[in-house]
C-alpha positions in Angstrom: 46.6 103.4 19.2 47.0 100.5 21.7 48.0 97.0 20.8 44.9 95.0 19.6 46.8 91.7 20.3 49.5 90.4 22.6 53.2 91.2 22.0 54.0 87.5 21.7 51.5 87.2 18.8 53.4 89.9 16.8 56.8 88.5 17.7 55.8 85.1 16.4 54.4 86.6 13.2 57.5 88.6 12.7 59.8 85.6 13.3 57.8 83.5 10.8 58.0 86.3 8.2 61.7 86.7 8.6 62.4 82.9 8.6 60.4 82.5 5.4 62.2 85.6 3.9 58.9 87.5 3.5 60.8 90.8 4.0 58.2 93.1 2.6 55.5 91.8 4.9 58.0 92.0 7.9 58.6 95.7 7.0 54.9 96.3 6.8 54.3 94.7 10.2 57.2 96.6 11.8 55.9 100.0 10.5 52.5 99.1 12.1 54.1 98.1 15.4 56.0 101.4 15.6 52.6 103.3 15.3 51.2 101.4 18.3 51.5 102.4 21.9 51.8 100.6 25.2 55.1 98.8 25.0 58.5 99.4 26.6 60.8 101.8 24.8 63.4 99.1 24.1 60.9 97.3 21.9 60.4 100.3 19.7 64.1 100.8 19.4 64.6 97.2 18.4 61.8 97.4 15.8 63.2 100.6 14.3 66.7 99.1 14.1 65.4 96.0 12.4 63.2 98.0 10.0 66.2 100.2 9.1 68.3 97.1 8.4 65.7 95.4 6.3 65.1 98.5 4.2 68.8 98.8 3.6 69.4 95.1 2.9 66.3 94.4 0.8 65.3 97.7 -0.9 63.4 95.8 -3.6 61.0 94.4 -0.9 60.2 97.9 0.5 57.1 99.8 -0.5 56.3 99.9 -4.2 59.5 98.2 -5.1 58.1 94.9 -4.0 55.2 95.0 -6.4 57.7 95.5 -9.3 59.7 92.4 -8.5 57.3 89.6 -9.1 59.9 87.6 -11.0 62.4 88.0 -8.2 59.7 86.8 -5.7 58.9 83.8 -7.8 62.5 82.9 -8.0 62.8 83.2 -4.2 59.7 81.1 -3.7 61.2 78.3 -5.8 64.4 78.5 -3.9 62.5 78.2 -0.6 60.5 75.2 -1.9 63.8 73.5 -3.0 65.3 74.2 0.4 62.2 72.8 2.2 62.3 69.7 0.1 66.0 69.1 0.8 65.4 69.7 4.6 62.5 67.2 4.7 64.5 64.5 2.9 67.6 65.0 5.1 65.3 64.6 8.1 64.0 61.4 6.7 67.5 60.1 6.1 68.3 60.8 9.7 65.1 59.3 11.1 63.0 56.7 9.2 60.1 57.4 11.5 60.1 61.1 10.7 56.8 61.0 8.6 55.1 59.2 11.5 56.3 61.8 14.0 55.0 64.6 11.8 51.6 62.9 11.5 51.4 62.5 15.2 52.2 66.2 15.7 49.5 67.2 13.3 46.8 64.9 14.6 47.5 65.0 18.3 48.7 68.5 19.1 46.7 71.8 19.1 46.7 73.9 15.9 49.8 76.1 15.9 52.7 77.3 13.7 54.4 74.0 14.6 51.6 71.8 13.2 51.4 74.0 10.0 55.2 73.5 9.5 54.8 69.8 10.0 52.2 69.8 7.2 54.6 71.7 5.0 57.3 69.1 5.6 54.9 66.3 4.7 54.3 68.0 1.3 57.8 66.9 0.3 57.9 63.4 1.6 56.9 60.4 -0.6 54.6 57.6 0.5 51.0 56.7 -0.2 50.4 55.9 3.4 50.7 59.6 4.2 47.8 60.5 1.9 45.7 57.7 3.3 46.4 58.7 6.9 45.6 62.4 6.3 42.4 61.7 4.3 41.1 59.2 6.9 41.9 61.6 9.8 40.1 64.5 8.0 37.0 62.5 7.5 36.8 60.7 10.8 38.0 63.3 13.4 36.8 66.6 14.7 39.5 68.8 13.0 39.8 72.6 13.4 38.5 74.1 10.1 41.8 76.0 9.5 43.8 72.8 10.0 41.3 71.0 7.6 42.1 73.5 4.9 45.9 73.4 5.5 45.7 69.6 5.3 43.8 69.7 2.1 46.5 72.0 0.6 49.1 69.4 1.7 47.2 66.6 0.0 47.0 68.7 -3.2 50.7 69.5 -3.1 51.4 65.8 -2.7 49.4 65.1 -5.8 46.4 63.3 -4.1 43.1 63.3 -6.0 39.4 62.6 -5.3 36.9 64.1 -2.9 37.0 64.6 0.8 34.0 64.8 3.1 34.5 67.3 5.9 32.1 67.3 8.8 31.4 70.8 10.2 28.7 70.8 12.9 25.5 69.6 11.2 26.9 70.2 7.7 29.0 67.9 5.5 31.1 69.7 3.0 32.4 67.8 -0.1 35.7 69.1 -1.4 37.7 68.1 -4.5 41.3 67.9 -3.6 42.5 69.0 -7.1 40.5 72.3 -6.7 41.9 73.4 -3.4 43.7 76.8 -3.8 47.4 76.9 -2.9 47.8 80.6 -3.4 45.4 83.6 -2.8 45.2 84.1 -6.6 43.6 80.7 -7.0 40.5 81.6 -5.0 37.5 82.8 -7.0 37.5 86.6 -7.6 34.7 87.3 -5.2 37.1 86.5 -2.3 39.5 89.3 -3.3 36.6 91.7 -4.2 35.5 91.7 -0.6 38.9 92.8 0.5 39.0 95.5 -2.2 35.8 97.0 -0.8 37.3 97.1 2.6 40.5 98.6 1.3 38.6 101.5 -0.3 36.8 102.4 2.9 39.7 101.7 5.3 42.0 104.1 3.2 39.5 106.9 4.0 38.3 106.1 7.5 40.8 103.9 9.2 44.1 103.1 7.4 45.5 100.5 9.9 42.3 98.5 9.7 43.1 96.9 6.4 46.1 95.0 7.6 44.0 93.2 10.2 41.1 92.8 7.8 43.4 91.1 5.3 44.6 88.6 8.0 41.2 87.8 9.4 39.6 87.4 6.0 42.3 85.1 4.7 42.0 82.9 7.8 38.2 83.0 7.7 37.9 82.0 4.0 40.2 79.0 4.6 38.0 77.9 7.5 34.8 78.1 5.5 36.2 76.7 2.3 33.6 74.3 0.6 30.9 75.1 3.2 27.4 76.5 2.8 28.7 80.0 3.8 31.5 79.7 1.1 29.0 78.8 -1.6 26.6 81.6 -0.5 29.4 84.1 -0.9 30.4 82.9 -4.3 26.8 82.5 -5.6 25.4 85.7 -4.1 24.7 88.9 -6.0 26.9 92.0 -6.0 25.3 93.2 -2.8 26.4 90.1 -1.0 30.0 91.2 -1.4 29.1 94.5 0.2 27.5 92.7 3.1 30.5 90.5 3.8 32.9 93.5 3.4 30.8 95.5 5.8 30.7 92.7 8.3 34.4 92.3 8.1 35.0 96.0 8.5 32.7 96.0 11.5 34.4 93.0 13.1 37.9 94.4 12.8 37.0 97.9 13.7 35.2 96.7 16.9 38.3 94.6 17.8 40.7 97.5 17.3 38.6 100.3 18.9 36.3 98.5 21.3 33.2 100.3 20.1 30.5 99.1 17.8 29.3 101.7 15.2 27.1 99.5 13.1 25.0 102.3 11.6 28.2 104.1 10.3 29.6 100.8 8.9 26.4 99.9 7.1 26.2 103.4 5.6 29.8 103.1 4.2 28.9 99.9 2.3 25.4 100.9 1.2 23.8 98.2 3.4 20.1 99.0 3.6 17.6 98.0 6.2 16.4 95.2 3.9 20.0 93.8 3.9 20.5 94.2 7.7 19.5 90.6 8.5 22.1 89.2 6.1 24.7 91.7 7.4 24.1 90.6 11.0 24.3 87.0 10.0 27.7 87.5 8.3 28.9 89.5 11.3 27.9 86.7 13.7 29.6 84.1 11.5 32.9 86.1 11.6 32.6 86.7 15.3 32.0 83.0 15.9 35.1 82.2 13.9 37.3 84.6 15.9 36.2 83.1 19.1 37.2 79.6 18.0 40.4 80.5 16.1 44.0 81.2 17.0 43.6 84.8 16.0 42.9 86.0 19.6 45.4 83.6 21.3 
């Protein structure tokens, strides 16, 4: 299988995982990269060496061991949060204008890992002016949907309250800051149920597809949070979850293989002719998101 994305994209993802000590995810990504073709031999040697080292150094994060170490992970997350808080405050002590510089980076630079990290830093800095600046910016500027959601998460972490009006095209979405999910587990169950359906089919038909479906779905859900599409997904009947799962499967499979096999995909998820219009609508929505997101950059 050839690389569905650029090498730089994977290198950045791997670096972020390692820096944030997400060793289990890093191992999973390395195993996937080793299955792909089209890169220089030295890259495969480096990935295999790194994977071997991670497995030896962090056996609890490898394979099933990671699922049995939730308490250890929670402890690590708390440590990471404490470290991030200390880092943010030390930066503030060195530079009183540090919050202003972070705000400028977020508001003036394109969406990137750098702007996301700036938002995380703001989560640990005190000052009501930060909340006001972020809220005003969200409601008055044309902000990328993913950055909108990340900013909402920052506001919630900072303890902000109240509603935010987000303009998305011709739609205005009203979001309560206190309800914004901070973890995947905080989203309504319908969100994970779509992925569960894809996992079932991918395991049988295309095992590597699920990794990318997970990534795309997570990014997509954040981008539509609070919108009409989001409400339709949550309020829809059981069949609506199959429609979104089928569209997600189709989108990722087409990206990986370069061929569209819609009839086969619809058959996998029991999407009948009467549901085809909704299926195509969900597919177009996902495709539109990919075209305007960072996922293909």
